[in-house]
C-alpha positions in Angstrom: 17.4 -52.4 44.8 13.9 -52.6 43.5 12.7 -54.6 40.5 9.4 -55.4 38.9 8.4 -59.0 39.0 8.6 -60.7 35.6 6.0 -62.6 33.7 6.8 -66.1 32.3 7.8 -64.4 29.0 10.1 -61.9 30.7 7.9 -58.8 30.7 7.8 -56.5 33.7 4.6 -56.8 35.7 3.3 -53.4 36.8 2.7 -52.8 40.5 4.4 -56.0 41.6 7.9 -55.5 43.1 10.7 -57.4 44.7 12.8 -55.2 47.0 16.3 -56.2 48.1 17.9 -54.7 51.1 21.0 -55.8 53.0 18.8 -57.3 55.7 15.8 -58.7 53.9 14.0 -59.3 50.6 10.4 -58.1 50.3 7.5 -58.7 47.9 5.3 -55.6 47.5 2.0 -55.5 45.6 1.0 -51.9 44.7 1.7 -50.0 47.9 1.6 -52.8 50.4 4.4 -55.1 51.6 3.1 -58.6 51.5 6.1 -60.8 52.3 9.4 -60.2 54.1 12.1 -62.8 54.0 15.1 -62.5 56.3 17.8 -64.7 57.8 17.8 -64.9 61.6 20.7 -66.9 63.0 21.3 -68.3 59.5 17.7 -69.6 59.3 15.4 -68.3 56.5 12.4 -66.6 58.2 9.3 -65.6 56.4 6.8 -63.0 57.6 3.5 -62.3 55.9 1.5 -59.1 56.4 -1.5 -60.2 58.4 -3.9 -57.8 56.6 -2.8 -58.2 53.0 -1.2 -61.6 52.5 -4.4 -62.8 50.7 -5.9 -59.5 49.8 -6.8 -60.1 46.2 -6.5 -62.6 43.4 -3.6 -60.5 41.9 -1.8 -60.3 45.2 -2.2 -64.1 45.7 -1.0 -64.9 42.3 2.2 -63.0 42.6 2.8 -63.9 46.3 2.6 -67.6 45.2 5.1 -66.8 42.4 7.4 -65.0 44.8 7.3 -67.8 47.4 7.2 -70.6 44.8 4.3 -72.3 46.4 0.5 -72.6 46.3 -2.0 -70.9 48.6 -2.7 -74.2 50.3 1.1 -74.6 51.0 1.2 -71.0 52.4 -1.8 -71.6 54.6 -0.2 -74.8 55.9 3.0 -72.9 56.7 1.1 -70.3 58.6 -0.8 -72.9 60.6 2.3 -74.8 61.4 4.1 -71.6 62.6 6.7 -71.8 59.8 5.5 -68.4 58.6 4.6 -65.5 60.9 1.7 -63.2 60.4 2.6 -59.7 61.4 2.1 -56.0 60.5 4.5 -55.2 57.7 2.8 -51.9 56.8 
């Protein structure tokens, strides 16, 4: 299932998508997958696309909304190894 992200007033946001599959949930901005969330051995695992996770102000804004955190928190999670940078595209 694919759905547009929603603004705070409930309107669909163009070109910003959440994709649900049986194995993972994805955040896609325009034509690029930015985040993949999956469960491995019952543990939530987050992958960020190494080339596009911080591509633009728009991507960053909606990635933060999707992950429910700030860019500083995302950077901290990358540095600590909690998030994995990989090629998602």
